[in-house]
VOLOFI-299431 format. One record per residue (C-alpha): x, y, z; residue in one letter; chain. Coordinates in Angstrom, 3 decimals. Example, Ala and Ser with C-alpha at 12.3 -4.5 7.8 and 13.67 -1.06 7.14 Angstrom:
VOLOFI-299431
[atom [12.300; -4.500; 7.800]; 'A'; 'A']
[atom [13.670; -1.060; 7.140]; 'S'; 'A']
end
This chain:
VOLOFI-299431
[atom [53.348; 36.524; -50.157]; 'M'; 'A']
[atom [53.016; 32.796; -50.097]; 'T'; 'A']
[atom [53.238; 32.676; -46.305]; 'S'; 'A']
[atom [50.479; 35.273; -46.005]; 'V'; 'A']
[atom [48.208; 33.244; -48.270]; 'V'; 'A']
[atom [48.947; 30.057; -46.346]; 'L'; 'A']
[atom [48.233; 31.819; -43.083]; 'K'; 'A']
[atom [44.894; 33.080; -44.392]; 'R'; 'A']
[atom [43.994; 29.621; -45.657]; 'R'; 'A']
[atom [44.977; 28.113; -42.326]; 'C'; 'A']
[atom [42.819; 30.620; -40.456]; 'N'; 'A']
[atom [39.973; 29.878; -42.862]; 'F'; 'A']
[atom [40.138; 26.140; -42.227]; 'F'; 'A']
[atom [40.440; 26.700; -38.480]; 'V'; 'A']
[atom [37.306; 28.836; -38.622]; 'G'; 'A']
[atom [35.459; 26.201; -40.639]; 'V'; 'A']
[atom [36.580; 23.513; -38.206]; 'K'; 'A']
[atom [35.292; 25.508; -35.240]; 'M'; 'A']
[atom [31.941; 26.031; -36.955]; 'K'; 'A']
[atom [31.698; 22.302; -37.640]; 'I'; 'A']
[atom [32.468; 21.502; -34.004]; 'L'; 'A']
[atom [29.838; 23.989; -32.838]; 'V'; 'A']
[atom [27.336; 22.478; -35.272]; 'F'; 'A']
[atom [28.094; 18.974; -34.001]; 'I'; 'A']
[atom [27.657; 20.121; -30.394]; 'A'; 'A']
[atom [24.291; 21.679; -31.229]; 'I'; 'A']
[atom [23.268; 18.562; -33.156]; 'L'; 'A']
[atom [24.194; 16.295; -30.251]; 'L'; 'A']
[atom [22.217; 18.536; -27.926]; 'G'; 'A']
[atom [19.195; 18.259; -30.192]; 'C'; 'A']
[atom [19.570; 14.485; -30.319]; 'I'; 'A']
[atom [19.727; 14.388; -26.522]; 'H'; 'A']
[atom [16.552; 16.453; -26.302]; 'L'; 'A']
[atom [14.865; 14.197; -28.832]; 'T'; 'A']
[atom [15.777; 11.126; -26.826]; 'Q'; 'A']
[atom [14.386; 12.658; -23.661]; 'G'; 'A']
[atom [16.047; 13.326; -20.360]; 'G'; 'A']
[atom [16.550; 11.075; -17.377]; 'C'; 'A']
[atom [15.183; 13.156; -14.552]; 'Q'; 'A']
[atom [15.295; 11.609; -11.090]; 'T'; 'A']
[atom [12.082; 11.857; -9.077]; 'H'; 'A']
[atom [11.562; 10.846; -5.455]; 'C'; 'A']
[atom [8.198; 10.164; -3.873]; 'Y'; 'A']
[atom [7.034; 9.578; -0.326]; 'F'; 'A']
[atom [3.870; 9.942; 1.731]; 'R'; 'A']
[atom [4.535; 11.989; 4.829]; 'A'; 'A']
[atom [1.038; 11.061; 5.993]; 'S'; 'A']
[atom [1.893; 7.369; 6.361]; 'R'; 'A']
[atom [2.474; 6.063; 9.870]; 'T'; 'A']
[atom [5.426; 4.085; 8.525]; 'G'; 'A']
[atom [7.320; 7.287; 7.828]; 'T'; 'A']
[atom [7.480; 8.221; 11.501]; 'V'; 'A']
[atom [11.221; 7.520; 11.448]; 'S'; 'A']
[atom [11.671; 9.531; 8.265]; 'F'; 'A']
[atom [12.425; 13.133; 9.162]; 'Q'; 'A']
[atom [13.075; 16.328; 7.163]; 'P'; 'A']
[atom [16.818; 15.968; 7.757]; 'D'; 'A']
[atom [16.740; 12.667; 5.835]; 'N'; 'A']
[atom [16.017; 14.452; 2.554]; 'I'; 'A']
[atom [19.088; 15.156; 0.420]; 'D'; 'A']
[atom [18.263; 17.696; -2.336]; 'P'; 'A']
[atom [21.387; 16.688; -4.266]; 'S'; 'A']
[atom [20.030; 13.192; -4.980]; 'L'; 'A']
[atom [16.614; 14.066; -6.409]; 'C'; 'A']
[atom [15.757; 16.654; -9.010]; 'E'; 'A']
[atom [12.074; 16.450; -8.113]; 'Y'; 'A']
[atom [10.421; 15.531; -4.813]; 'L'; 'A']
[atom [6.720; 14.677; -4.545]; 'I'; 'A']
[atom [5.274; 14.807; -1.025]; 'I'; 'A']
[atom [1.942; 13.143; -0.241]; 'G'; 'A']
[atom [-0.633; 13.813; 0.470]; 'Y'; 'A']
[atom [-3.288; 16.528; 0.567]; 'S'; 'A']
[atom [-7.025; 16.241; 0.010]; 'T'; 'A']
[atom [-9.716; 18.504; -1.397]; 'I'; 'A']
[atom [-12.278; 20.541; 0.485]; 'A'; 'A']
[atom [-15.241; 20.347; -1.835]; 'L'; 'A']
[atom [-18.078; 22.623; -0.993]; 'Y'; 'A']
[atom [-18.372; 26.365; -0.683]; 'G'; 'A']
[atom [-14.830; 27.260; -1.615]; 'N'; 'A']
[atom [-13.027; 24.318; -3.321]; 'P'; 'A']
[atom [-9.424; 24.208; -2.134]; 'R'; 'A']
[atom [-6.548; 21.992; -1.029]; 'L'; 'A']
[atom [-6.361; 20.749; 2.547]; 'E'; 'A']
[atom [-2.977; 19.590; 3.756]; 'I'; 'A']
[atom [-2.232; 16.715; 6.140]; 'R'; 'A']
[atom [-0.677; 17.703; 9.445]; 'Q'; 'A']
[atom [2.377; 15.450; 8.995]; 'Q'; 'A']
[atom [3.493; 17.424; 5.943]; 'I'; 'A']
[atom [4.029; 20.720; 7.767]; 'Y'; 'A']
[atom [7.404; 19.776; 9.234]; 'K'; 'A']
[atom [8.661; 19.160; 5.694]; 'F'; 'A']
[atom [7.132; 22.398; 4.394]; 'I'; 'A']
[atom [9.109; 24.342; 6.971]; 'Q'; 'A']
[atom [12.327; 22.981; 5.445]; 'R'; 'A']
[atom [11.563; 23.923; 1.837]; 'I'; 'A']
[atom [13.680; 27.130; 1.956]; 'P'; 'A']
[atom [16.584; 25.104; 3.390]; 'L'; 'A']
[atom [16.307; 22.446; 0.672]; 'Y'; 'A']
[atom [16.312; 25.059; -2.071]; 'K'; 'A']
[atom [19.195; 26.863; -0.421]; 'G'; 'A']
[atom [21.234; 23.695; -0.860]; 'R'; 'A']
[atom [20.012; 23.119; -4.427]; 'N'; 'A']
[atom [18.427; 26.029; -6.264]; 'A'; 'A']
[atom [17.109; 23.700; -8.988]; 'N'; 'A']
[atom [15.351; 21.374; -6.537]; 'F'; 'A']
[atom [11.608; 21.146; -7.325]; 'K'; 'A']
[atom [9.003; 20.084; -4.757]; 'I'; 'A']
[atom [5.436; 19.109; -5.625]; 'L'; 'A']
[atom [2.493; 18.439; -3.334]; 'L'; 'A']
[atom [0.367; 15.384; -4.043]; 'E'; 'A']
[atom [-3.409; 15.355; -3.868]; 'V'; 'A']
[atom [-4.991; 11.912; -3.936]; 'T'; 'A']
[atom [-8.218; 9.932; -3.852]; 'D'; 'A']
[atom [-6.496; 6.918; -2.350]; 'M'; 'A']
[atom [-8.437; 6.641; 0.895]; 'Y'; 'A']
[atom [-11.447; 8.906; 0.740]; 'D'; 'A']
[atom [-12.306; 8.939; -2.972]; 'F'; 'A']
[atom [-12.827; 12.678; -2.814]; 'L'; 'A']
[atom [-11.394; 13.239; -6.273]; 'I'; 'A']
[atom [-14.182; 11.149; -7.794]; 'T'; 'A']
[atom [-16.729; 13.223; -5.887]; 'E'; 'A']
[atom [-14.769; 16.302; -6.853]; 'F'; 'A']
[atom [-15.253; 15.624; -10.580]; 'F'; 'A']
[atom [-18.972; 15.180; -10.025]; 'E'; 'A']
[atom [-19.088; 18.435; -8.084]; 'Y'; 'A']
[atom [-17.098; 20.515; -10.545]; 'L'; 'A']
[atom [-19.612; 20.718; -13.340]; 'T'; 'A']
[atom [-18.565; 24.102; -14.679]; 'S'; 'A']
[atom [-15.365; 25.731; -15.869]; 'D'; 'A']
[atom [-15.881; 28.574; -13.398]; 'S'; 'A']
[atom [-15.756; 26.183; -10.421]; 'L'; 'A']
[atom [-12.649; 24.467; -11.788]; 'I'; 'A']
[atom [-11.010; 27.853; -12.293]; 'N'; 'A']
[atom [-11.891; 28.772; -8.731]; 'K'; 'A']
[atom [-10.227; 25.641; -7.410]; 'F'; 'A']
[atom [-7.199; 26.153; -9.680]; 'A'; 'A']
[atom [-6.778; 29.726; -8.420]; 'T'; 'A']
[atom [-7.064; 28.657; -4.769]; 'N'; 'A']
[atom [-4.685; 25.727; -5.268]; 'A'; 'A']
[atom [-2.126; 27.892; -7.045]; 'K'; 'A']
[atom [-2.189; 30.522; -4.309]; 'Q'; 'A']
[atom [-1.819; 27.846; -1.632]; 'F'; 'A']
[atom [1.125; 26.165; -3.377]; 'L'; 'A']
[atom [2.957; 29.440; -3.915]; 'L'; 'A']
[atom [2.445; 30.527; -0.302]; 'E'; 'A']
[atom [3.873; 27.238; 0.991]; 'K'; 'A']
[atom [6.845; 27.247; -1.380]; 'G'; 'A']
[atom [5.809; 24.330; -3.609]; 'F'; 'A']
[atom [6.686; 24.204; -7.299]; 'D'; 'A']
[atom [3.611; 22.331; -8.424]; 'G'; 'A']
[atom [0.856; 19.789; -7.830]; 'L'; 'A']
[atom [0.679; 16.051; -8.535]; 'S'; 'A']
[atom [-2.817; 14.592; -8.883]; 'I'; 'A']
[atom [-2.842; 10.897; -8.011]; 'R'; 'A']
[atom [-5.711; 8.776; -9.262]; 'L'; 'A']
[atom [-5.636; 5.650; -7.133]; 'A'; 'A']
[atom [-9.040; 4.216; -8.007]; 'E'; 'A']
[atom [-11.099; 3.929; -11.171]; 'N'; 'A']
[atom [-8.948; 6.269; -13.226]; 'F'; 'A']
[atom [-10.207; 4.511; -16.353]; 'G'; 'A']
[atom [-13.869; 5.063; -15.545]; 'S'; 'A']
[atom [-15.844; 6.385; -18.510]; 'T'; 'A']
[atom [-18.041; 8.296; -16.066]; 'D'; 'A']
[atom [-15.486; 11.068; -15.649]; 'Y'; 'A']
[atom [-12.966; 10.530; -18.405]; 'R'; 'A']
[atom [-13.800; 13.729; -20.261]; 'F'; 'A']
[atom [-14.516; 15.631; -17.044]; 'T'; 'A']
[atom [-10.997; 14.869; -15.880]; 'F'; 'A']
[atom [-9.443; 15.841; -19.217]; 'S'; 'A']
[atom [-11.252; 19.170; -19.115]; 'S'; 'A']
[atom [-10.246; 19.669; -15.488]; 'F'; 'A']
[atom [-6.561; 19.008; -16.229]; 'V'; 'A']
[atom [-6.527; 21.375; -19.201]; 'N'; 'A']
[atom [-7.984; 24.226; -17.148]; 'I'; 'A']
[atom [-5.574; 23.533; -14.281]; 'M'; 'A']
[atom [-2.634; 23.479; -16.689]; 'S'; 'A']
[atom [-3.629; 26.769; -18.284]; 'S'; 'A']
[atom [-3.995; 28.406; -14.865]; 'N'; 'A']
[atom [-0.670; 27.048; -13.601]; 'F'; 'A']
[atom [1.197; 28.391; -16.637]; 'Q'; 'A']
[atom [0.065; 31.965; -16.097]; 'N'; 'A']
[atom [1.574; 34.441; -13.673]; 'G'; 'A']
[atom [5.052; 35.374; -12.517]; 'A'; 'A']
[atom [5.907; 31.784; -11.567]; 'K'; 'A']
[atom [4.861; 28.806; -13.639]; 'R'; 'A']
[atom [3.760; 25.824; -11.542]; 'L'; 'A']
[atom [4.256; 22.203; -12.570]; 'L'; 'A']
[atom [1.311; 19.833; -12.991]; 'L'; 'A']
[atom [1.686; 16.040; -12.783]; 'Y'; 'A']
[atom [-0.861; 13.239; -12.978]; 'V'; 'A']
[atom [-0.006; 9.881; -11.395]; 'S'; 'A']
[atom [-1.884; 6.670; -12.190]; 'L'; 'A']
[atom [-2.068; 3.964; -9.559]; 'S'; 'A']
[atom [-3.835; 0.649; -10.011]; 'G'; 'A']
[atom [-1.927; 0.080; -13.233]; 'T'; 'A']
[atom [-3.320; -3.452; -13.392]; 'Q'; 'A']
[atom [-6.206; -1.827; -15.262]; 'Y'; 'A']
[atom [-3.771; -1.135; -18.085]; 'L'; 'A']
[atom [-3.676; -4.857; -18.845]; 'F'; 'A']
[atom [-7.421; -5.082; -19.452]; 'T'; 'A']
[atom [-9.729; -3.939; -22.214]; 'D'; 'A']
[atom [-11.865; -2.020; -19.726]; 'E'; 'A']
[atom [-9.580; 0.995; -19.534]; 'L'; 'A']
[atom [-11.011; 4.241; -20.849]; 'D'; 'A']
[atom [-8.457; 6.945; -20.104]; 'F'; 'A']
[atom [-7.533; 9.913; -22.278]; 'D'; 'A']
[atom [-3.771; 9.357; -22.357]; 'F'; 'A']
[atom [-3.302; 11.733; -25.277]; 'G'; 'A']
[atom [-5.291; 14.655; -23.910]; 'G'; 'A']
[atom [-4.017; 14.371; -20.352]; 'V'; 'A']
[atom [-0.447; 13.658; -21.461]; 'G'; 'A']
[atom [-0.310; 16.772; -23.618]; 'R'; 'A']
[atom [-1.763; 18.996; -20.887]; 'A'; 'A']
[atom [0.471; 17.996; -17.968]; 'V'; 'A']
[atom [4.201; 18.292; -17.422]; 'D'; 'A']
[atom [4.566; 14.621; -16.522]; 'K'; 'A']
[atom [2.341; 11.542; -16.476]; 'L'; 'A']
[atom [3.509; 9.026; -13.863]; 'V'; 'A']
[atom [2.740; 5.339; -14.387]; 'L'; 'A']
[atom [3.060; 3.522; -11.070]; 'E'; 'A']
[atom [4.805; 0.331; -12.115]; 'T'; 'A']
[atom [6.660; -0.426; -8.877]; 'E'; 'A']
[atom [4.361; -3.301; -7.925]; 'F'; 'A']
[atom [2.407; -5.445; -10.356]; 'F'; 'A']
[atom [0.889; -8.008; -8.017]; 'R'; 'A']
[atom [1.413; -11.423; -9.624]; 'P'; 'A']
[atom [-1.714; -13.405; -10.515]; 'P'; 'A']
[atom [-3.078; -15.766; -7.873]; 'A'; 'A']
[atom [-1.080; -18.924; -7.164]; 'R'; 'A']
[atom [2.055; -17.581; -8.839]; 'T'; 'A']
[atom [5.060; -15.525; -7.922]; 'H'; 'A']
[atom [7.215; -13.133; -9.892]; 'G'; 'A']
[atom [9.233; -9.958; -9.883]; 'H'; 'A']
[atom [6.709; -7.204; -9.117]; 'P'; 'A']
[atom [8.213; -4.747; -11.605]; 'S'; 'A']
[atom [9.519; -6.576; -14.665]; 'R'; 'A']
[atom [11.084; -4.405; -17.330]; 'L'; 'A']
[atom [10.087; -6.929; -19.985]; 'Y'; 'A']
[atom [7.870; -9.958; -19.604]; 'G'; 'A']
[atom [8.956; -13.428; -20.664]; 'D'; 'A']
[atom [8.209; -13.886; -24.398]; 'P'; 'A']
[atom [4.968; -15.749; -24.914]; 'G'; 'A']
[atom [4.213; -15.931; -21.197]; 'K'; 'A']
[atom [3.205; -12.509; -19.877]; 'T'; 'A']
[atom [2.805; -8.915; -20.960]; 'N'; 'A']
[atom [2.782; -7.625; -17.380]; 'I'; 'A']
[atom [5.790; -5.343; -17.567]; 'S'; 'A']
[atom [6.991; -1.756; -17.555]; 'V'; 'A']
[atom [7.579; -1.935; -21.301]; 'N'; 'A']
[atom [3.981; -2.985; -21.973]; 'F'; 'A']
[atom [2.539; -0.132; -19.902]; 'V'; 'A']
[atom [4.820; 2.468; -21.493]; 'I'; 'A']
[atom [4.062; 1.321; -25.039]; 'N'; 'A']
[atom [0.331; 1.287; -24.323]; 'L'; 'A']
[atom [0.393; 4.894; -23.074]; 'A'; 'A']
[atom [2.417; 6.001; -26.113]; 'I'; 'A']
[atom [0.126; 4.135; -28.517]; 'S'; 'A']
[atom [-2.829; 6.011; -27.029]; 'R'; 'A']
[atom [-1.317; 9.392; -27.723]; 'G'; 'A']
[atom [0.766; 10.321; -24.675]; 'C'; 'A']
[atom [4.016; 12.104; -25.631]; 'P'; 'A']
[atom [6.825; 9.766; -24.606]; 'K'; 'A']
[atom [8.923; 12.580; -23.124]; 'E'; 'A']
[atom [6.120; 13.185; -20.607]; 'K'; 'A']
[atom [6.141; 9.626; -19.238]; 'L'; 'A']
[atom [7.711; 8.516; -15.965]; 'I'; 'A']
[atom [7.587; 5.038; -14.472]; 'F'; 'A']
[atom [8.260; 4.023; -10.881]; 'T'; 'A']
[atom [10.626; 1.603; -9.144]; 'V'; 'A']
[atom [10.760; 0.633; -5.474]; 'S'; 'A']
[atom [13.600; -0.018; -2.993]; 'P'; 'A']
[atom [11.464; -2.689; -1.298]; 'L'; 'A']
[atom [12.107; -6.401; -1.637]; 'S'; 'A']
[atom [9.025; -8.586; -2.075]; 'R'; 'A']
[atom [8.920; -11.973; -0.383]; 'C'; 'A']
[atom [6.937; -15.009; -1.531]; 'F'; 'A']
[atom [6.695; -18.169; 0.572]; 'Q'; 'A']
[atom [6.521; -21.670; -0.818]; 'K'; 'A']
[atom [4.072; -23.550; 1.329]; 'T'; 'A']
[atom [2.348; -26.911; 1.538]; 'S'; 'A']
[atom [-0.512; -25.438; 3.551]; 'T'; 'A']
[atom [-2.049; -24.207; 0.304]; 'H'; 'A']
[atom [-1.750; -27.148; -2.109]; 'P'; 'A']
[atom [-3.118; -25.113; -5.031]; 'D'; 'A']
[atom [-0.470; -22.442; -4.643]; 'A'; 'A']
[atom [3.140; -22.528; -5.634]; 'Q'; 'A']
[atom [4.061; -19.363; -3.761]; 'Y'; 'A']
[atom [2.165; -16.902; -1.590]; 'L'; 'A']
[atom [2.993; -13.210; -1.301]; 'Y'; 'A']
[atom [4.016; -12.702; 2.320]; 'V'; 'A']
[atom [5.592; -9.318; 3.013]; 'Y'; 'A']
[atom [7.838; -6.483; 1.878]; 'S'; 'A']
[atom [11.044; -5.379; 3.553]; 'S'; 'A']
[atom [13.074; -2.192; 3.401]; 'R'; 'A']
[atom [16.411; -2.330; 1.673]; 'F'; 'A']
[atom [18.186; -1.553; 4.961]; 'S'; 'A']
[atom [16.842; -4.895; 6.254]; 'E'; 'A']
[atom [17.201; -6.880; 3.080]; 'F'; 'A']
[atom [20.816; -5.892; 2.362]; 'C'; 'A']
[atom [21.899; -7.650; 5.553]; 'Q'; 'A']
[atom [20.304; -10.817; 4.210]; 'F'; 'A']
[atom [22.228; -10.409; 0.933]; 'L'; 'A']
[atom [25.470; -9.846; 2.849]; 'A'; 'A']
[atom [25.416; -13.501; 3.908]; 'K'; 'A']
[atom [26.661; -14.476; 0.464]; 'G'; 'A']
[atom [23.425; -15.809; -0.985]; 'I'; 'A']
[atom [23.646; -16.518; -4.705]; 'Q'; 'A']
[atom [21.845; -13.940; -6.834]; 'V'; 'A']
[atom [19.864; -15.273; -9.789]; 'Q'; 'A']
[atom [18.462; -13.195; -12.637]; 'R'; 'A']
[atom [15.442; -13.168; -14.884]; 'L'; 'A']
[atom [15.764; -12.687; -18.637]; 'S'; 'A']
[atom [15.465; -8.896; -18.301]; 'D'; 'A']
[atom [18.034; -8.662; -15.502]; 'G'; 'A']
[atom [15.632; -8.588; -12.571]; 'G'; 'A']
[atom [17.347; -10.157; -9.522]; 'P'; 'A']
[atom [15.994; -12.681; -7.047]; 'Y'; 'A']
[atom [17.330; -14.922; -4.304]; 'V'; 'A']
[atom [15.941; -17.868; -2.373]; 'T'; 'A']
[atom [16.431; -18.696; 1.276]; 'G'; 'A']
[atom [14.946; -18.617; 4.737]; 'R'; 'A']
[atom [12.742; -15.941; 6.211]; 'V'; 'A']
[atom [14.389; -12.713; 7.363]; 'L'; 'A']
[atom [15.222; -12.646; 11.067]; 'E'; 'A']
[atom [13.040; -9.621; 11.766]; 'N'; 'A']
[atom [10.046; -11.117; 9.925]; 'H'; 'A']
[atom [9.146; -14.308; 11.835]; 'P'; 'A']
[atom [6.564; -16.475; 10.115]; 'M'; 'A']
[atom [4.247; -19.139; 11.595]; 'P'; 'A']
[atom [5.425; -21.605; 8.940]; 'F'; 'A']
[atom [8.695; -22.883; 7.571]; 'T'; 'A']
[atom [9.968; -23.569; 4.105]; 'G'; 'A']
[atom [11.714; -21.844; 1.242]; 'D'; 'A']
[atom [11.183; -18.212; 0.411]; 'F'; 'A']
[atom [11.900; -16.287; -2.773]; 'I'; 'A']
[atom [12.783; -12.588; -2.741]; 'Y'; 'A']
[atom [12.486; -10.223; -5.710]; 'Y'; 'A']
[atom [14.119; -6.810; -5.542]; 'Y'; 'A']
[atom [16.098; -4.157; -7.451]; 'E'; 'A']
[atom [19.872; -3.828; -7.569]; 'D'; 'A']
[atom [22.508; -1.876; -9.505]; 'D'; 'A']
[atom [22.184; -4.160; -12.538]; 'V'; 'A']
[atom [18.391; -4.013; -12.837]; 'S'; 'A']
[atom [18.307; -0.282; -12.112]; 'L'; 'A']
[atom [20.893; 0.388; -14.818]; 'K'; 'A']
[atom [18.763; -1.586; -17.270]; 'A'; 'A']
[atom [15.726; 0.515; -16.387]; 'K'; 'A']
[atom [17.576; 3.823; -16.606]; 'V'; 'A']
[atom [19.041; 2.747; -19.962]; 'D'; 'A']
[atom [15.477; 1.991; -21.056]; 'Y'; 'A']
[atom [14.420; 5.529; -20.086]; 'V'; 'A']
[atom [17.242; 7.003; -22.161]; 'K'; 'A']
[atom [16.797; 4.759; -25.186]; 'Q'; 'A']
[atom [13.034; 5.200; -25.205]; 'K'; 'A']
[atom [13.264; 8.970; -24.769]; 'G'; 'A']
[atom [11.061; 9.046; -21.660]; 'L'; 'A']
[atom [10.747; 11.835; -19.127]; 'G'; 'A']
[atom [12.461; 10.146; -16.206]; 'G'; 'A']
[atom [12.204; 7.578; -13.458]; 'I'; 'A']
[atom [10.731; 7.802; -9.942]; 'M'; 'A']
[atom [11.855; 6.017; -6.782]; 'L'; 'A']
[atom [8.596; 5.194; -5.026]; 'W'; 'A']
[atom [8.438; 5.610; -1.229]; 'D'; 'A']
[atom [12.168; 6.234; -1.287]; 'F'; 'A']
[atom [12.313; 6.271; 2.505]; 'W'; 'A']
[atom [12.341; 2.449; 2.197]; 'N'; 'A']
[atom [15.894; 2.747; 0.871]; 'D'; 'A']
[atom [18.792; 2.424; 3.322]; 'D'; 'A']
[atom [18.538; 6.012; 4.536]; 'I'; 'A']
[atom [21.063; 5.586; 7.374]; 'M'; 'A']
[atom [23.792; 3.664; 5.539]; 'G'; 'A']
[atom [23.261; 0.376; 7.391]; 'T'; 'A']
[atom [24.376; -1.558; 4.307]; 'C'; 'A']
[atom [27.817; 0.108; 4.474]; 'R'; 'A']
[atom [27.345; 1.704; 1.076]; 'R'; 'A']
[atom [26.423; 5.119; 2.404]; 'G'; 'A']
[atom [22.901; 6.534; 2.682]; 'P'; 'A']
[atom [20.484; 5.808; -0.164]; 'Y'; 'A']
[atom [22.369; 3.159; -2.178]; 'P'; 'A']
[atom [19.331; 2.478; -4.387]; 'I'; 'A']
[atom [18.629; 6.146; -5.041]; 'L'; 'A']
[atom [22.312; 6.845; -5.663]; 'R'; 'A']
[atom [22.435; 4.033; -8.213]; 'A'; 'A']
[atom [19.506; 5.585; -10.095]; 'V'; 'A']
[atom [20.935; 9.084; -9.860]; 'R'; 'A']
[atom [24.378; 7.964; -11.007]; 'S'; 'A']
[atom [23.004; 6.240; -14.101]; 'E'; 'A']
[atom [20.740; 9.192; -14.941]; 'C'; 'A']
[atom [23.600; 11.691; -15.067]; 'R'; 'A']
end
């Protein structure tokens, strides 16, 4: 009798223990969701002449969860719709292959006002909800026919202009509602370039309204151009205390303080190194911004055993002569700022701790796509992906 009772009690405690373990697992899952995910995004502009060496075979769907391809424009009058750049078609043809290799791989098409300012004109043209709905319907049909999973709207100029702040918010809300209906839900992103405006009092952008309507709001933080006559890491995670607020952390906190849900926010990093040249030809300047170089070029410079120095937030830099494939008409010392495994880990940790939506490698074709650095293809992207897992 005693053994039966003990057995029942043992089974009872085992059952309780299992329930506790299940509860803990659920709780940890909830905590993870609360903290936000670390989704890896990759971006490139197929329409750039510099991507001529970047081909569809160079895309590895296992390294990015989301791929944004730029760019398309907008045909305004008569029947508002998306118009795609010719260079993108060779990548569109590979979409079924990419998704065959990774069923969860998401691909978005970018529409931008970077060169022709058509989006600004577009907001002026779309003065009624019916016209916006017409564009949304046409865009959705186009994206579905081509195999895309969504649209990313990039505001490269004047995104803080009061003239169309509320027009844009209304536009995004209608687009979002349209994209969520139907058999397949499409993703909607908004990407903000020219983030230097975020450090001024002139910005008038509806972070809260836009942030709540879209799936992700991308803050392009990969290159904060240093003020004149200075040099610095173009994408500081934190600024130096008391010296500068130009940093990823400042931009993120500003967007959150203005109502954007933190889990919707993504910031960008770049595989490029940025070179500044110390020169006596400009006596008022300490350093001048000279050029950028791909990581496949810059890693060979690092391989010479140059001492790496770090800023207070972990950002790396080195000093030395000009790169061999970037001859300059002047001599002197150069300083190079870039990203490495240490700085990328710090930024991914920031994403996780802050509960943000993810991180984006900007123009990721500037990574070492062929494995020249002897670390395999995409060492920068792989470092981000590894830390995000």
